C-alpha positions in Angstrom: 0.1 0.0 0.0 1.6 3.4 -1.0 1.5 6.1 1.8 2.4 9.6 1.2 3.5 11.6 4.5 3.1 15.4 5.4 4.4 17.0 8.2 7.3 16.4 11.0 5.9 17.7 14.0 2.3 16.9 16.4 0.5 13.8 17.0 0.3 10.8 14.0 -2.9 11.3 11.6 -4.2 8.9 9.1 -6.0 10.6 6.3 -8.0 8.1 4.7 -9.9 8.8 1.2 -13.2 8.3 0.4 -14.7 6.3 -3.3 -14.2 3.8 -2.5 -11.4 3.8 -4.6 -10.8 7.9 -4.8 -7.2 7.7 -4.4 -5.6 10.7 -3.7 -8.6 12.9 -3.3 -7.7 14.0 0.2 -4.3 15.3 -0.2 -5.4 18.9 0.7 -6.8 17.6 4.0 -3.4 16.2 4.8 -0.9 18.7 3.3 -3.1 21.5 5.7 -3.1 19.4 9.0 0.6 18.6 8.2 1.1 22.4 10.1 0.2 20.8 13.0 1.0 17.1 12.8 2.6 14.1 11.3 0.1 12.9 8.7 0.1 10.1 6.8 -2.1 9.6 3.7 -2.5 5.8 2.5 -3.8 4.7 -1.0 -6.1 2.0 -0.4 -5.6 -1.6 -2.2 -6.6 -1.6 -5.9 -8.4 -4.5 -7.6 -6.2 -7.9 -8.2 -7.2 -11.9 -8.4 -9.0 -11.8 -5.1 -12.2 -9.4 -4.4 -12.0 -6.8 -1.9 -13.6 -6.5 1.4 -14.4 -4.3 4.2 -11.8 -7.0 6.3 -9.1 -6.6 4.0 -9.4 -2.6 3.9 -9.1 -3.0 7.6 -6.4 -5.4 7.9 -4.3 -3.6 5.4 -4.8 -0.4 7.6 -3.8 -2.3 10.8 -0.6 -3.8 9.4 0.3 0.4 8.4 -1.0 1.3 12.1 1.5 -1.9 13.7 4.8 -0.4 11.5 4.6 2.4 13.7 5.8 2.3 17.3 6.0 5.3 19.1 3.1 4.2 21.7 0.3 6.8 20.8 -2.7 5.5 18.8 -2.7 7.6 15.7 -6.1 9.7 14.9 -8.2 8.8 11.8 -9.6 11.5 9.7 -11.8 9.6 7.0 -14.2 11.3 4.2 -17.2 9.3 2.8 -16.4 5.6 2.6 -12.6 6.3 4.7 -15.1 7.8 7.2 -16.9 4.5 7.2 -13.6 2.5 7.2 -11.8 4.8 9.8 -14.9 3.4 12.0 -14.6 -0.4 11.0 -11.3 -0.5 11.7 -11.8 1.2 15.4 -14.2 -1.2 15.7 -12.2 -4.1 15.2 -8.7 -2.7 16.8 -10.4 -0.5 19.4 -7.1 -0.3 21.5 -5.0 0.9 18.3 -7.8 3.8 17.2 -7.6 7.2 18.1 -10.0 9.9 17.9 -11.7 9.6 15.0 -13.3 12.3 12.7 -15.9 11.6 10.1 -16.1 13.9 7.1 -19.2 13.5 5.3 -19.7 10.0 6.2 -21.4 7.5 4.1 -24.6 5.7 4.7 -25.5 2.9 6.9 -29.1 1.8 6.2 -31.4 1.6 2.9 -33.5 4.6 3.9 -30.5 7.2 4.4 -29.2 5.9 0.8 -32.8 6.4 -0.7 -32.8 9.7 0.7 -29.9 10.4 -1.0 -30.4 9.6 -4.3 -34.0 11.7 -4.2 -31.9 14.8 -3.4 -29.4 14.2 -6.1 -32.1 13.3 -8.5 -34.1 16.9 -7.3 -31.1 18.6 -8.1 -30.9 17.6 -11.7 -32.6 19.0 -15.0 -33.7 17.6 -18.0 -30.5 18.5 -20.0 -28.2 16.6 -17.2 -30.1 13.9 -17.3 -30.1 14.1 -21.1 -26.4 14.1 -21.3 -26.3 11.0 -18.9 -28.4 9.0 -21.1 -26.2 9.9 -24.2 -22.7 8.8 -21.8 -24.9 5.4 -21.4 -25.2 5.2 -25.2 -22.2 6.2 -26.4 -19.3 4.5 -24.2 -19.4 1.2 -23.9 -16.6 0.7 -20.9 -18.1 0.7 -17.7 -14.7 2.4 -16.1 -15.1 5.1 -18.8 -18.8 5.9 -18.2 -18.8 5.8 -14.6 -15.8 8.5 -14.4 -17.7 10.8 -17.4 -21.1 10.6 -15.5 -18.9 11.2 -12.4 -17.8 14.6 -14.1 -21.1 15.3 -14.9 -22.8 14.9 -11.6 -20.0 16.4 -9.3 -21.5 19.5 -9.0 -24.6 18.0 -7.3 -22.4 17.0 -4.0 -20.9 20.8 -3.7 -22.4 24.3 -2.5 -19.8 26.4 -3.8 -16.6 25.0 -4.8 -13.6 26.8 -5.6 -11.0 24.0 -6.5 -13.3 20.9 -6.9 -10.1 18.7 -8.7 -6.6 18.1 -7.0 -3.8 18.2 -9.2 -3.4 15.3 -11.7 0.2 13.9 -9.8 -1.8 13.4 -6.7 -4.7 10.7 -7.4 -4.7 8.0 -9.7 -7.0 6.6 -12.1 -10.4 5.6 -10.8 -10.7 1.6 -10.1 -14.1 0.8 -11.0 -13.6 -2.8 -9.8 -12.0 -1.9 -6.5 -14.7 0.2 -6.2 -17.8 -2.1 -6.9 -16.3 -4.9 -5.2 -15.5 -3.0 -1.7 -19.1 -1.5 -1.7 -21.0 -4.6 -2.6 -19.4 -6.0 0.9 -20.5 -3.1 2.7 -23.8 -2.7 2.1 -23.8 -6.8 2.6 -22.0 -6.1 6.0 -25.0 -3.8 6.6 -27.9 -6.1 5.4 -26.7 -8.7 8.0 -26.5 -6.3 10.4 -23.2 -6.1 11.5 -22.4 -2.4 10.9 -23.2 -0.2 12.5 -24.1 -2.6 15.4 -20.2 -3.5 15.4 -19.1 0.1 16.3 -20.5 -0.2 20.2 -17.1 -1.4 20.5 -15.3 1.8 19.6 -14.3 4.1 22.9 -12.2 6.7 20.9 -14.3 10.4 20.7 -15.4 10.7 17.3 -16.4 13.8 15.7 -18.7 13.9 13.0 -18.5 16.8 10.3 -21.1 17.0 7.5 -22.1 19.8 5.3 -25.7 20.9 5.3 -25.8 21.1 1.5 -23.9 17.3 1.3 -26.8 14.9 -1.0 -26.0 12.2 1.9 -28.5 12.6 4.9 -26.0 13.9 8.1 -29.0 14.0 10.2 -30.1 10.6 9.5 -26.7 9.1 9.0 -25.8 10.5 12.7 -28.9 9.3 14.0 -28.5 5.7 12.7 -25.0 5.9 14.6 -25.4 7.6 18.1 -27.4 4.0 19.5 -23.8 2.6 18.7 -21.8 5.3 20.0 -23.6 7.4 21.8 -20.4 9.8 22.4 -20.3 11.0 18.9 -19.8 14.5 18.6 -22.1 16.2 15.5 -21.4 19.6 13.9 -22.9 20.7 10.5 -21.1 23.2 8.1 -23.4 25.7 6.6 -23.0 26.5 2.8 -20.9 23.2 2.5 -21.4 20.0 0.0 -19.6 16.6 0.8 -16.2 17.9 0.6 -15.9 20.4 3.0 -12.4 21.3 2.0 -13.0 22.5 -1.5 -16.2 25.0 -0.3 -15.6 28.5 -0.7 -17.5 29.4 2.8 -17.0 26.3 4.7 -13.5 25.5 4.2 -11.7 27.8 7.0 -14.1 26.6 9.4 -13.6 23.2 8.7 -9.7 23.1 9.0 -10.2 25.4 12.1 -12.4 23.2 13.7 -10.9 19.7 12.9 -7.4 20.8 14.0 -8.6 22.2 17.2 -10.8 19.3 17.6 -7.6 17.1 17.1 -5.0 19.1 19.1 -7.7 18.5 22.0 -7.8 14.9 21.8 -4.5 13.7 20.7 -1.3 13.3 22.6 
């Protein structure tokens, strides 16, 4: 697993990208936090001969955490799917997980996913629906089709984005197979009652930061987690979509709240 490291002083913070398979997207978060922390940005495992599972990603993360021996549990800052992975890791290895920051956390039940899809549908117009239909007709390769559809709909997840895409050298091409395998396993575990029930094992402080304009329904996701993580703190960012670090109005608040909370809760 490739990792990028930032900063030389402060507590250790692992920043986990979303997707699944949106490798490199959280580089701006890692860079900003490196002013106060030692930051590691893992590039999660891609697809291969063996199907990817949540357990495989948790094991990869545990290997990375175990390789460092400075005596303190690392903080985990996860975006979207990365927030879900942080919780899964902390549930499996509660003694090795430090404080957790959930940024635009993903969904843990079908009702929340239905609400999200309804919100996205409401934000579309006929022109966008037509362009998406044309992509389905004209592009045969599923990965290319997914990438083009994502570009067309990315703005539906933002409020007022000032810099929506990272530099080309900061991310890898999207691995659709890794995305599908990982997400299918996650939804299967949810349907089987494993998540979010397993999160009751988490002792770490947990902060949930969620954009008010994020199609992922923050309050519904929070309410699905609270029965299992009663100590969870919830902070909603106004005029903010799914990616707070690119938002014109919410960026400064996002980094200020995140940094102060991590400083209070790390050693």
